[in-house]
PALO-337914 format. One record per residue (C-alpha): residue number from 1; x, y, z. Coordinates in nm, 4 decimals. Example, Ala and Ser with C-alpha at 12.3 -4.5 7.8 and 13.67 -1.06 7.14 Angstrom:
PALO-337914
<margu->1&X->1.2300&Y->-0.4500&Z->0.7800>
<margu->2&X->1.3670&Y->-0.1060&Z->0.7140>
END
This chain:
PALO-337914
<margu->1&X->-1.5051&Y->2.2632&Z->0.3255>
<margu->2&X->-1.5740&Y->2.0589&Z->0.0120>
<margu->3&X->-1.3447&Y->1.7803&Z->0.1353>
<margu->4&X->-1.5200&Y->1.7771&Z->0.4732>
<margu->5&X->-1.8606&Y->1.7564&Z->0.3074>
<margu->6&X->-1.7553&Y->1.4711&Z->0.0790>
<margu->7&X->-1.6030&Y->1.2730&Z->0.3654>
<margu->8&X->-1.9239&Y->1.3209&Z->0.5635>
<margu->9&X->-2.1219&Y->1.2044&Z->0.2612>
<margu->10&X->-1.9036&Y->0.8930&Z->0.2427>
<margu->11&X->-2.0535&Y->0.7843&Z->0.5753>
<margu->12&X->-2.4094&Y->0.8974&Z->0.5038>
<margu->13&X->-2.6611&Y->0.6216&Z->0.4195>
<margu->14&X->-2.8892&Y->0.8806&Z->0.2587>
<margu->15&X->-2.6141&Y->1.0161&Z->0.0332>
<margu->16&X->-2.5105&Y->0.6616&Z->-0.0529>
<margu->17&X->-2.8625&Y->0.5706&Z->-0.1633>
<margu->18&X->-2.8850&Y->0.8855&Z->-0.3754>
<margu->19&X->-2.5576&Y->0.8217&Z->-0.5599>
<margu->20&X->-2.6094&Y->0.4465&Z->-0.5992>
<margu->21&X->-2.9566&Y->0.4996&Z->-0.7421>
<margu->22&X->-2.8308&Y->0.7501&Z->-0.9990>
<margu->23&X->-2.7796&Y->0.5497&Z->-1.3209>
<margu->24&X->-2.5444&Y->0.8136&Z->-1.4579>
<margu->25&X->-2.2998&Y->0.7691&Z->-1.1683>
<margu->26&X->-2.1878&Y->0.4130&Z->-1.2322>
<margu->27&X->-2.0165&Y->0.4731&Z->-1.5694>
<margu->28&X->-1.8184&Y->0.7519&Z->-1.4050>
<margu->29&X->-1.7265&Y->0.5304&Z->-1.1101>
<margu->30&X->-1.5602&Y->0.2932&Z->-1.3550>
<margu->31&X->-1.2769&Y->0.5431&Z->-1.3924>
<margu->32&X->-1.1712&Y->0.4631&Z->-1.0358>
<margu->33&X->-1.3154&Y->0.1116&Z->-0.9797>
<margu->34&X->-1.2244&Y->-0.1851&Z->-1.2007>
<margu->35&X->-1.5732&Y->-0.3331&Z->-1.1908>
<margu->36&X->-1.7936&Y->-0.5377&Z->-0.9640>
<margu->37&X->-1.6833&Y->-0.8899&Z->-1.0585>
<margu->38&X->-1.3747&Y->-1.1055&Z->-1.0163>
<margu->39&X->-1.3553&Y->-1.1490&Z->-1.3923>
<margu->40&X->-1.3391&Y->-0.7729&Z->-1.4455>
<margu->41&X->-1.0734&Y->-0.7344&Z->-1.1782>
<margu->42&X->-0.8521&Y->-0.9986&Z->-1.3385>
<margu->43&X->-0.9012&Y->-0.8484&Z->-1.6855>
<margu->44&X->-0.7956&Y->-0.5016&Z->-1.5649>
<margu->45&X->-0.4986&Y->-0.6536&Z->-1.3833>
<margu->46&X->-0.3880&Y->-0.8388&Z->-1.6951>
<margu->47&X->-0.4084&Y->-0.5193&Z->-1.9024>
<margu->48&X->-0.2056&Y->-0.3168&Z->-1.6520>
<margu->49&X->0.0610&Y->-0.5856&Z->-1.6174>
<margu->50&X->0.0922&Y->-0.6150&Z->-1.9953>
<margu->51&X->0.1490&Y->-0.2384&Z->-1.9969>
<margu->52&X->0.4474&Y->-0.2703&Z->-1.7620>
<margu->53&X->0.2787&Y->-0.1890&Z->-1.4342>
<margu->54&X->0.2207&Y->-0.3950&Z->-1.1215>
<margu->55&X->-0.1018&Y->-0.4143&Z->-0.9247>
<margu->56&X->-0.2464&Y->-0.4386&Z->-0.5763>
<margu->57&X->-0.6132&Y->-0.5398&Z->-0.5678>
<margu->58&X->-0.8672&Y->-0.4345&Z->-0.3073>
<margu->59&X->-1.1951&Y->-0.6247&Z->-0.2807>
<margu->60&X->-1.4159&Y->-0.3396&Z->-0.1638>
<margu->61&X->-1.6002&Y->-0.3928&Z->0.1611>
<margu->62&X->-1.5985&Y->-0.1998&Z->0.4877>
<margu->63&X->-1.7892&Y->-0.1847&Z->0.8156>
<margu->64&X->-1.8530&Y->-0.5587&Z->0.8317>
<margu->65&X->-2.1400&Y->-0.6209&Z->1.0725>
<margu->66&X->-2.1175&Y->-0.9953&Z->1.1394>
<margu->67&X->-1.8777&Y->-1.2885&Z->1.1253>
<margu->68&X->-2.0494&Y->-1.4413&Z->0.8234>
<margu->69&X->-1.9940&Y->-1.1250&Z->0.6218>
<margu->70&X->-1.6274&Y->-1.1245&Z->0.7241>
<margu->71&X->-1.5946&Y->-1.4884&Z->0.6188>
<margu->72&X->-1.7496&Y->-1.4047&Z->0.2811>
<margu->73&X->-1.4835&Y->-1.1375&Z->0.2292>
<margu->74&X->-1.2109&Y->-1.3912&Z->0.3074>
<margu->75&X->-1.3662&Y->-1.6294&Z->0.0550>
<margu->76&X->-1.3672&Y->-1.3509&Z->-0.2054>
<margu->77&X->-0.9966&Y->-1.2875&Z->-0.1499>
<margu->78&X->-0.9168&Y->-1.6577&Z->-0.1675>
<margu->79&X->-1.1002&Y->-1.6765&Z->-0.5004>
<margu->80&X->-0.9179&Y->-1.3685&Z->-0.6252>
<margu->81&X->-0.5784&Y->-1.5096&Z->-0.5319>
<margu->82&X->-0.6582&Y->-1.8439&Z->-0.6949>
<margu->83&X->-0.7573&Y->-1.6555&Z->-1.0105>
<margu->84&X->-0.4348&Y->-1.4525&Z->-1.0091>
<margu->85&X->-0.2349&Y->-1.7721&Z->-0.9765>
<margu->86&X->-0.4267&Y->-1.9439&Z->-1.2556>
<margu->87&X->-0.3746&Y->-1.6430&Z->-1.4843>
<margu->88&X->-0.0016&Y->-1.6324&Z->-1.4059>
<margu->89&X->-0.0400&Y->-1.2841&Z->-1.2584>
<margu->90&X->0.0643&Y->-1.3506&Z->-0.8988>
<margu->91&X->0.4204&Y->-1.2433&Z->-0.9691>
<margu->92&X->0.2976&Y->-0.8966&Z->-1.0613>
<margu->93&X->-0.0153&Y->-0.8561&Z->-0.8482>
<margu->94&X->-0.0754&Y->-0.8674&Z->-0.4739>
<margu->95&X->-0.3815&Y->-0.7844&Z->-0.2608>
<margu->96&X->-0.4672&Y->-0.5073&Z->-0.0170>
<margu->97&X->-0.7003&Y->-0.5865&Z->0.2732>
<margu->98&X->-0.8993&Y->-0.3600&Z->0.5036>
<margu->99&X->-0.9199&Y->-0.5285&Z->0.8424>
<margu->100&X->-1.2625&Y->-0.3724&Z->0.9003>
<margu->101&X->-1.3830&Y->-0.5881&Z->0.6104>
<margu->102&X->-1.2683&Y->-0.9086&Z->0.7803>
<margu->103&X->-1.4099&Y->-0.8441&Z->1.1272>
<margu->104&X->-1.1893&Y->-0.5924&Z->1.3089>
<margu->105&X->-1.4813&Y->-0.3780&Z->1.4253>
<margu->106&X->-1.7064&Y->-0.6615&Z->1.5408>
<margu->107&X->-1.8152&Y->-0.6042&Z->1.9017>
<margu->108&X->-1.7006&Y->-0.9405&Z->2.0317>
<margu->109&X->-1.3504&Y->-1.0715&Z->1.9587>
<margu->110&X->-1.3243&Y->-0.8456&Z->1.6515>
<margu->111&X->-0.9483&Y->-0.8183&Z->1.6661>
<margu->112&X->-0.8998&Y->-1.1949&Z->1.6956>
<margu->113&X->-1.1484&Y->-1.2604&Z->1.4155>
<margu->114&X->-0.9680&Y->-1.0105&Z->1.1912>
<margu->115&X->-0.6290&Y->-1.1665&Z->1.2703>
<margu->116&X->-0.7528&Y->-1.5177&Z->1.1967>
<margu->117&X->-0.9187&Y->-1.4066&Z->0.8737>
<margu->118&X->-0.6178&Y->-1.2046&Z->0.7598>
<margu->119&X->-0.4000&Y->-1.5084&Z->0.8256>
<margu->120&X->-0.6191&Y->-1.7138&Z->0.5910>
<margu->121&X->-0.5735&Y->-1.4514&Z->0.3186>
<margu->122&X->-0.1970&Y->-1.4464&Z->0.3779>
<margu->123&X->-0.1886&Y->-1.8257&Z->0.3471>
<margu->124&X->-0.3770&Y->-1.8078&Z->0.0160>
<margu->125&X->-0.1391&Y->-1.5389&Z->-0.1090>
<margu->126&X->0.1692&Y->-1.7367&Z->-0.0098>
<margu->127&X->0.0304&Y->-2.0443&Z->-0.1868>
<margu->128&X->0.0341&Y->-1.8635&Z->-0.5226>
<margu->129&X->0.3546&Y->-1.6700&Z->-0.4586>
<margu->130&X->0.2363&Y->-1.3208&Z->-0.3761>
<margu->131&X->0.1887&Y->-1.0888&Z->-0.0791>
<margu->132&X->-0.0724&Y->-0.9014&Z->0.1253>
<margu->133&X->-0.0744&Y->-0.5384&Z->0.2395>
<margu->134&X->-0.2957&Y->-0.4307&Z->0.5295>
<margu->135&X->-0.4728&Y->-0.1070&Z->0.4449>
<margu->136&X->-0.4955&Y->0.1584&Z->0.7162>
<margu->137&X->-0.8252&Y->0.3208&Z->0.8086>
<margu->138&X->-0.9159&Y->0.5976&Z->1.0542>
<margu->139&X->-0.6887&Y->0.6703&Z->1.3502>
<margu->140&X->-0.8967&Y->0.4716&Z->1.6008>
<margu->141&X->-0.7852&Y->0.1502&Z->1.4283>
<margu->142&X->-0.4132&Y->0.2261&Z->1.3976>
<margu->143&X->-0.2878&Y->0.0466&Z->1.7081>
<margu->144&X->-0.5072&Y->-0.2556&Z->1.6405>
<margu->145&X->-0.3953&Y->-0.2748&Z->1.2766>
<margu->146&X->-0.0263&Y->-0.2491&Z->1.3645>
<margu->147&X->-0.0719&Y->-0.5150&Z->1.6329>
<margu->148&X->-0.2300&Y->-0.7533&Z->1.3839>
<margu->149&X->0.0479&Y->-0.6717&Z->1.1376>
<margu->150&X->0.3095&Y->-0.7674&Z->1.3954>
<margu->151&X->0.1361&Y->-1.1014&Z->1.4598>
<margu->152&X->0.1053&Y->-1.1789&Z->1.0883>
<margu->153&X->0.4689&Y->-1.0986&Z->1.0176>
<margu->154&X->0.5799&Y->-1.3834&Z->1.2444>
<margu->155&X->0.4703&Y->-1.6304&Z->0.9754>
<margu->156&X->0.4352&Y->-1.3938&Z->0.6786>
<margu->157&X->0.7207&Y->-1.1418&Z->0.7078>
<margu->158&X->0.6435&Y->-0.9819&Z->0.3710>
<margu->159&X->0.3030&Y->-0.8570&Z->0.4877>
<margu->160&X->0.2879&Y->-0.4888&Z->0.4005>
<margu->161&X->0.1861&Y->-0.1985&Z->0.6220>
<margu->162&X->0.0236&Y->0.1321&Z->0.5340>
<margu->163&X->0.1083&Y->0.4508&Z->0.7220>
<margu->164&X->-0.0670&Y->0.7864&Z->0.6818>
<margu->165&X->0.1481&Y->1.0987&Z->0.6811>
<margu->166&X->-0.1257&Y->1.3265&Z->0.8124>
<margu->167&X->-0.1238&Y->1.1526&Z->1.1510>
<margu->168&X->0.1095&Y->1.3151&Z->1.4015>
<margu->169&X->0.2297&Y->0.9751&Z->1.5240>
<margu->170&X->0.3473&Y->0.8505&Z->1.1844>
<margu->171&X->0.7104&Y->0.9597&Z->1.2009>
<margu->172&X->0.7641&Y->0.7297&Z->1.4974>
<margu->173&X->0.5698&Y->0.4506&Z->1.3280>
<margu->174&X->0.8008&Y->0.4887&Z->1.0275>
<margu->175&X->1.1036&Y->0.4477&Z->1.2530>
<margu->176&X->0.9486&Y->0.1373&Z->1.4087>
<margu->177&X->0.8707&Y->-0.0154&Z->1.0674>
<margu->178&X->1.1824&Y->0.0785&Z->0.8700>
<margu->179&X->1.3735&Y->-0.2434&Z->0.9400>
<margu->180&X->1.5031&Y->-0.4951&Z->0.6903>
<margu->181&X->1.2380&Y->-0.6492&Z->0.4706>
<margu->182&X->0.9584&Y->-0.4277&Z->0.6012>
<margu->183&X->0.7203&Y->-0.3251&Z->0.3240>
<margu->184&X->0.5574&Y->0.0108&Z->0.4067>
<margu->185&X->0.3186&Y->0.2062&Z->0.1861>
<margu->186&X->0.3262&Y->0.5749&Z->0.2795>
<margu->187&X->0.0189&Y->0.7737&Z->0.1814>
<margu->188&X->-0.1177&Y->1.1094&Z->0.2926>
<margu->189&X->-0.4432&Y->0.9799&Z->0.4428>
<margu->190&X->-0.8047&Y->1.0085&Z->0.3296>
<margu->191&X->-1.0183&Y->1.0166&Z->0.6454>
<margu->192&X->-1.1536&Y->1.3145&Z->0.8371>
<margu->193&X->-0.9456&Y->1.3262&Z->1.1556>
<margu->194&X->-0.9401&Y->1.5649&Z->1.4539>
<margu->195&X->-0.6617&Y->1.8194&Z->1.4853>
<margu->196&X->-0.5421&Y->1.6509&Z->1.8038>
<margu->197&X->-0.4183&Y->1.3485&Z->1.6049>
<margu->198&X->-0.3743&Y->1.4765&Z->1.2487>
<margu->199&X->-0.2291&Y->1.7726&Z->1.0625>
<margu->200&X->-0.5053&Y->1.9766&Z->0.9014>
<margu->201&X->-0.3164&Y->2.2037&Z->0.6641>
<margu->202&X->-0.2092&Y->2.0589&Z->0.3280>
<margu->203&X->0.1399&Y->2.2069&Z->0.3566>
<margu->204&X->0.1831&Y->2.0481&Z->0.6994>
<margu->205&X->0.0753&Y->1.7108&Z->0.5606>
<margu->206&X->0.3188&Y->1.7458&Z->0.2714>
<margu->207&X->0.6073&Y->1.8293&Z->0.5058>
<margu->208&X->0.5180&Y->1.5337&Z->0.7247>
<margu->209&X->0.5110&Y->1.3107&Z->0.4167>
<margu->210&X->0.8644&Y->1.4134&Z->0.3234>
<margu->211&X->0.9928&Y->1.3627&Z->0.6791>
<margu->212&X->0.8339&Y->1.0184&Z->0.6957>
<margu->213&X->0.9572&Y->0.9193&Z->0.3515>
<margu->214&X->1.3105&Y->1.0233&Z->0.4421>
<margu->215&X->1.2999&Y->0.7881&Z->0.7419>
<margu->216&X->1.1797&Y->0.5003&Z->0.5253>
<margu->217&X->1.4307&Y->0.5650&Z->0.2472>
<margu->218&X->1.7145&Y->0.5838&Z->0.5020>
<margu->219&X->1.6033&Y->0.2526&Z->0.6528>
<margu->220&X->1.6587&Y->-0.1042&Z->0.5397>
<margu->221&X->1.2984&Y->-0.1747&Z->0.4436>
<margu->222&X->1.1020&Y->-0.1507&Z->0.1201>
<margu->223&X->0.9273&Y->0.1892&Z->0.0916>
<margu->224&X->0.6146&Y->0.2136&Z->-0.1232>
<margu->225&X->0.5645&Y->0.5753&Z->-0.2274>
<margu->226&X->0.1889&Y->0.6254&Z->-0.2597>
<margu->227&X->0.1478&Y->0.9717&Z->-0.4101>
<margu->228&X->0.0246&Y->1.1346&Z->-0.7294>
<margu->229&X->0.1764&Y->1.4719&Z->-0.6424>
<margu->230&X->0.4486&Y->1.5433&Z->-0.9023>
<margu->231&X->0.6504&Y->1.7369&Z->-0.6459>
<margu->232&X->0.6468&Y->1.4529&Z->-0.3937>
<margu->233&X->0.7281&Y->1.2017&Z->-0.6674>
<margu->234&X->1.0330&Y->1.4130&Z->-0.7575>
<margu->235&X->1.1360&Y->1.4394&Z->-0.3917>
<margu->236&X->1.1054&Y->1.0621&Z->-0.3617>
<margu->237&X->1.3475&Y->1.0250&Z->-0.6528>
<margu->238&X->1.5988&Y->1.2465&Z->-0.4728>
<margu->239&X->1.5586&Y->1.0586&Z->-0.1446>
<margu->240&X->1.6000&Y->0.7253&Z->-0.3263>
<margu->241&X->1.9345&Y->0.8281&Z->-0.4757>
<margu->242&X->2.1793&Y->0.5449&Z->-0.4127>
<margu->243&X->1.9053&Y->0.2840&Z->-0.3798>
<margu->244&X->1.8538&Y->0.0162&Z->-0.6430>
<margu->245&X->1.5210&Y->0.0561&Z->-0.8201>
<margu->246&X->1.4128&Y->-0.2865&Z->-0.6946>
<margu->247&X->1.4321&Y->-0.1740&Z->-0.3291>
<margu->248&X->1.1329&Y->0.0629&Z->-0.3414>
<margu->249&X->0.8307&Y->0.1342&Z->-0.5561>
<margu->250&X->0.5784&Y->0.4001&Z->-0.6510>
<margu->251&X->0.2058&Y->0.3433&Z->-0.6111>
<margu->252&X->-0.0871&Y->0.5287&Z->-0.7657>
<margu->253&X->-0.4601&Y->0.4756&Z->-0.7758>
<margu->254&X->-0.6395&Y->0.3171&Z->-1.0679>
<margu->255&X->-0.7720&Y->0.5924&Z->-1.2920>
<margu->256&X->-0.5536&Y->0.8704&Z->-1.1502>
<margu->257&X->-0.2690&Y->1.0129&Z->-1.3642>
<margu->258&X->-0.2310&Y->0.7052&Z->-1.5890>
<margu->259&X->0.0177&Y->0.8875&Z->-1.8129>
<margu->260&X->0.2401&Y->0.9590&Z->-1.5124>
<margu->261&X->0.2124&Y->0.5925&Z->-1.4151>
<margu->262&X->0.3370&Y->0.4829&Z->-1.7556>
<margu->263&X->0.6183&Y->0.7393&Z->-1.7475>
<margu->264&X->0.7478&Y->0.6133&Z->-1.4121>
<margu->265&X->0.7326&Y->0.2526&Z->-1.5327>
<margu->266&X->0.9132&Y->0.3513&Z->-1.8524>
<margu->267&X->1.2021&Y->0.4808&Z->-1.6408>
<margu->268&X->1.2591&Y->0.1258&Z->-1.5174>
<margu->269&X->1.1038&Y->0.1900&Z->-1.1773>
<margu->270&X->0.8324&Y->-0.0215&Z->-1.0205>
<margu->271&X->0.4902&Y->0.1411&Z->-1.0462>
<margu->272&X->0.2070&Y->-0.0417&Z->-0.8740>
<margu->273&X->-0.1563&Y->0.0492&Z->-0.9387>
<margu->274&X->-0.4076&Y->0.0227&Z->-0.6541>
<margu->275&X->-0.7088&Y->-0.1412&Z->-0.8184>
<margu->276&X->-1.0367&Y->-0.1633&Z->-0.6236>
<margu->277&X->-1.3279&Y->-0.3749&Z->-0.7392>
<margu->278&X->-1.6609&Y->-0.4986&Z->-0.6050>
<margu->279&X->-2.0151&Y->-0.3830&Z->-0.5410>
<margu->280&X->-1.9363&Y->-0.1809&Z->-0.2288>
<margu->281&X->-1.7666&Y->0.1019&Z->-0.4139>
<margu->282&X->-1.9443&Y->0.4015&Z->-0.2626>
<margu->283&X->-1.7185&Y->0.4840&Z->0.0356>
<margu->284&X->-1.4026&Y->0.4382&Z->-0.1682>
<margu->285&X->-1.5370&Y->0.6527&Z->-0.4519>
<margu->286&X->-1.6372&Y->0.9399&Z->-0.2236>
<margu->287&X->-1.2935&Y->0.9462&Z->-0.0596>
<margu->288&X->-1.1340&Y->0.9696&Z->-0.4033>
<margu->289&X->-1.3533&Y->1.2693&Z->-0.4839>
<margu->290&X->-1.2568&Y->1.4287&Z->-0.1527>
<margu->291&X->-0.8839&Y->1.3984&Z->-0.2203>
<margu->292&X->-0.8698&Y->1.6253&Z->-0.5238>
<margu->293&X->-1.1090&Y->1.8978&Z->-0.6482>
<margu->294&X->-1.0200&Y->1.7881&Z->-1.0023>
<margu->295&X->-1.1904&Y->1.4562&Z->-0.9318>
<margu->296&X->-1.5118&Y->1.6360&Z->-0.8367>
<margu->297&X->-1.4952&Y->1.8462&Z->-1.1542>
<margu->298&X->-1.4412&Y->1.5317&Z->-1.3619>
<margu->299&X->-1.7396&Y->1.3631&Z->-1.1955>
<margu->300&X->-1.9727&Y->1.6598&Z->-1.2538>
<margu->301&X->-1.8574&Y->1.7102&Z->-1.6143>
<margu->302&X->-1.9094&Y->1.3425&Z->-1.6875>
<margu->303&X->-2.2602&Y->1.3480&Z->-1.5425>
<margu->304&X->-2.3442&Y->1.6565&Z->-1.7466>
<margu->305&X->-2.2095&Y->1.4978&Z->-2.0635>
<margu->306&X->-2.3926&Y->1.1700&Z->-2.0091>
<margu->307&X->-2.7186&Y->1.3441&Z->-1.9249>
END
């Protein structure tokens, strides 16, 4: 019930105003969000890379309401990629893009606008020698996102996909995307979905995750294991037996289990940190709270301490 309430709050304008107007909240948010500026994002990236980790950066912005806003997001990504290239970080840092932020949900030609804008970001990434991963959002966007992915991979075959293990369809999507060179991030999923399309019980989601990961590890692609769960991380190690460590990677969120991140990197495996930044942090932050009760406890303790 707590998760449901937090996910509902993530879409509530009233709840957003309350949290954003609470001065005590922003210092706590910094655990999970690198900052609001490009400079802060690059500084955090540089620190993580120096510590032996890799990075994927997300310029936070969802529910774009007009083409100008989508174009501004593209411009932000182009500036970010230029900055990564100038700082000699492009070899260790890529970007993650939500298609809703570049026009996917616009009422007229949204899918075409998102494709065109994502192509511009892919071109900017290729120019500095890095890659793009398309984030996945709620289930109503899955077919559209995978269609745009297919179009982008014609010219940018390294474009990454994200699949969510809680969706009932994902095993088949893993089979479809397990071919040579296909970069696929497998996560559990962080949106409130109906039972008709998504598993509701945590144990069911975990079992689906393992089934999906097995498909990806048995394939010829490049699995990206997005999980903080120690048990799933251990299962991933078993499933990866026989693979070279440069043919898959682990991914974890900025601010979540940093010691585990360092331990995985110290084993010689690739550990990539998902680093969000930007002013529109509210929806992302609330979904992080919804994922783990420990995050809520941390948030409340921090507020109490700072008050």
